C-alpha positions in Angstrom: 47.1 79.4 -4.3 44.7 80.7 -1.7 44.7 79.6 1.9 41.3 78.0 1.3 42.7 75.8 -1.5 45.7 74.9 0.6 43.4 73.9 3.4 41.2 71.8 1.2 44.2 70.1 -0.4 45.7 69.3 3.0 42.4 68.0 4.3 42.0 65.8 1.2 45.5 64.5 1.6 44.9 63.6 5.3 41.6 62.0 4.4 43.1 59.8 1.7 46.0 58.8 3.9 43.6 57.8 6.7 41.5 55.8 4.2 44.6 54.1 2.9 45.8 53.2 6.4 42.3 51.9 7.3 42.2 49.7 4.3 45.7 48.4 4.9 44.8 47.5 8.5 41.5 46.0 7.5 42.8 43.8 4.7 46.4 43.3 6.0 45.7 42.6 9.6 44.8 38.9 9.2 48.0 38.3 7.2 50.1 39.4 10.2 48.1 38.7 13.4 46.3 35.6 14.5 42.5 36.0 14.2 40.3 35.3 17.3 43.0 33.0 18.8 42.5 31.9 22.4 43.7 29.2 24.8 41.1 26.8 26.1 43.1 24.2 27.9 46.6 25.5 28.7 49.3 23.7 26.6 46.7 21.4 25.0 43.7 23.0 23.3 43.4 26.3 21.4 40.6 27.8 19.3 40.3 30.5 16.7 39.4 31.5 13.2 40.8 30.3 9.9 44.3 31.8 9.8 46.4 33.2 7.0 49.6 31.3 6.3 52.0 33.5 8.3 50.0 33.6 11.6 49.2 29.8 11.1 52.9 29.1 10.9 53.6 31.2 14.0 50.8 29.5 16.0 52.1 26.0 14.9 55.7 27.0 16.0 54.9 28.8 19.2 52.4 26.3 20.5 54.2 23.2 19.0 50.9 22.0 17.4 50.5 18.3 16.7 47.0 18.7 15.2 44.6 21.1 13.5 40.8 20.5 13.5 39.0 22.4 10.7 35.2 22.9 11.2 34.3 24.7 8.0 34.3 24.5 4.2 34.2 21.4 2.0 37.2 19.2 1.7 38.1 20.3 -1.8 37.6 24.0 -1.2 40.7 26.1 -2.0 40.9 27.3 1.6 40.8 23.7 2.9 43.4 22.5 0.3 45.8 25.3 1.2 45.6 24.6 5.0 45.9 20.8 4.5 49.0 21.3 2.4 50.5 23.6 5.0 49.8 21.1 7.8 51.5 18.4 5.8 54.5 20.6 5.2 54.7 21.3 9.0 54.2 17.7 10.0 50.9 18.4 11.6 47.9 16.1 11.5 44.9 17.8 9.8 41.4 16.8 10.8 38.3 17.9 8.9 34.9 17.9 10.5 32.9 20.6 8.8 29.7 21.5 10.4 27.8 22.0 7.2 24.7 20.6 5.6 25.5 17.2 4.3 22.2 16.2 2.8 23.7 16.0 -0.6 26.5 13.6 0.5 26.5 9.9 -0.3 26.5 9.1 3.5 25.3 12.3 5.2 26.0 12.8 8.9 23.8 14.7 11.3 25.1 17.8 13.1 25.1 15.9 16.3 27.3 13.1 14.8 29.8 15.7 13.6 29.9 17.4 17.0 30.5 14.1 18.6 33.4 13.4 16.2 34.9 16.8 16.6 34.7 16.7 20.4 36.4 13.3 20.4 39.3 14.7 18.4 39.7 17.4 21.0 39.6 14.9 23.8 42.3 12.6 22.5 45.6 13.3 24.2 47.4 12.0 21.1 46.2 15.1 19.2 47.5 17.6 21.8 48.5 20.4 21.4 45.6 21.0 19.0 44.2 24.1 17.3 40.5 24.0 16.3 38.8 26.6 14.2 35.8 27.5 12.0 35.9 30.3 9.5 35.4 33.3 11.8 36.2 31.6 15.1 32.8 32.4 16.6 29.9 30.1 16.0 30.8 26.5 15.0 34.0 26.5 17.1 31.9 27.5 20.2 29.5 24.6 19.5 32.4 22.2 19.5 33.8 23.7 22.6 30.5 23.2 24.4 30.3 19.7 23.1 33.8 18.9 24.4 33.2 20.5 27.8 29.9 18.8 28.4 30.7 15.3 27.1 34.3 14.9 28.3 34.9 17.4 31.1 31.7 16.7 33.1 30.5 20.3 32.7 26.8 21.2 32.7 25.4 22.8 29.6 25.1 26.1 31.6 28.7 26.0 32.7 29.9 25.4 29.1 27.7 28.1 27.6 28.8 30.6 30.3 32.5 29.9 29.4 31.8 30.7 25.8 29.5 33.7 26.6 32.0 35.3 29.0 35.0 35.0 26.8 33.7 35.1 23.2 30.0 35.8 23.2 27.2 33.5 22.1 26.5 34.2 18.4 23.1 33.5 16.8 23.3 32.3 13.2 20.8 33.5 10.7 21.1 30.2 8.8 22.2 26.8 10.2 22.9 25.7 13.7 24.3 27.8 16.6 24.7 27.5 20.3 21.0 27.0 20.8 21.3 23.7 19.0 23.4 22.5 22.0 20.3 22.2 24.2 19.0 19.3 22.1 22.6 17.9 21.7 23.1 17.9 25.4 19.8 16.1 26.0 20.2 13.5 23.2 24.0 12.9 23.1 25.6 14.0 26.4 23.2 12.8 29.1 22.7 9.3 27.6 26.4 9.1 27.2 26.9 9.9 30.9 24.2 7.4 32.0 25.9 4.7 29.9 29.3 5.5 31.5 27.7 5.4 35.0 26.1 2.0 34.3 29.4 0.7 32.9 31.2 1.9 36.1 28.5 0.4 38.3 27.3 3.8 39.6 24.1 5.6 39.7 22.8 5.7 36.1 20.5 8.6 36.9 22.9 10.8 38.7 24.2 12.8 35.8 20.8 13.1 34.2 19.7 15.1 37.2 22.5 17.6 36.8 21.3 20.4 34.5 
C-alpha cells in the first residue's frame, strides 16, 4: 500500500470518527444534560426546554420540584403524555397551559388569557419549586416569564424584557406570538390589573399606569 493510500485511509477514518462523535453529541446530548435550564427565582422558579426523561428526573430530584408547567403541545400529544406520566410517577403536579392557537377548541382562550393563567401558576407559592418550559425553552417560556415579572413582581415591561434579553435573548417567531406580543399584553392585562389593585388598596389608581 502506497503512502498516499495510507494517508487517504487514515484521513477517512479520522473524518468518519469525527462525524460519528458529532452525531452522538448532537442527538445524545439532550438525553444526558438538561436543555436550556436556568434559575429564575432561587429555590422557587426554574425555566427551560422540554427535557428528556433522564435530565427531567435529575432536575426533579436536585431541585425538589413540586410542579411542572408545560407551555407547548396539545394535551394528548405523545410528548405531553410521557411527561405527564413521569410527573405522576414522581409525585409532581403537572400543569398544562399551551400557548397555541385554540381557534378550533370548543371554548378557545386568547393568548393573553393563557399568559395570565400561566403567570398565576408561577406566582402561587403552593407550586414552588416549579419548572416551566416550552419546547425549546426560548420563546413561549420567555413570554410567560415577562408576564410573571410584570404582573406579580411589579416590574416594568422594559425591566422584564431586559432580563430575558440579557440572559436568554429575545427570539422573534416566524409564526405565532413572541416577545413583541407582550407590549399589548402589558397595556391590556397588566396595567389595568395594577390600577384595580391600587383602587382596592385605596391608593393612587393612576400611579402604576404612569410607570412604563
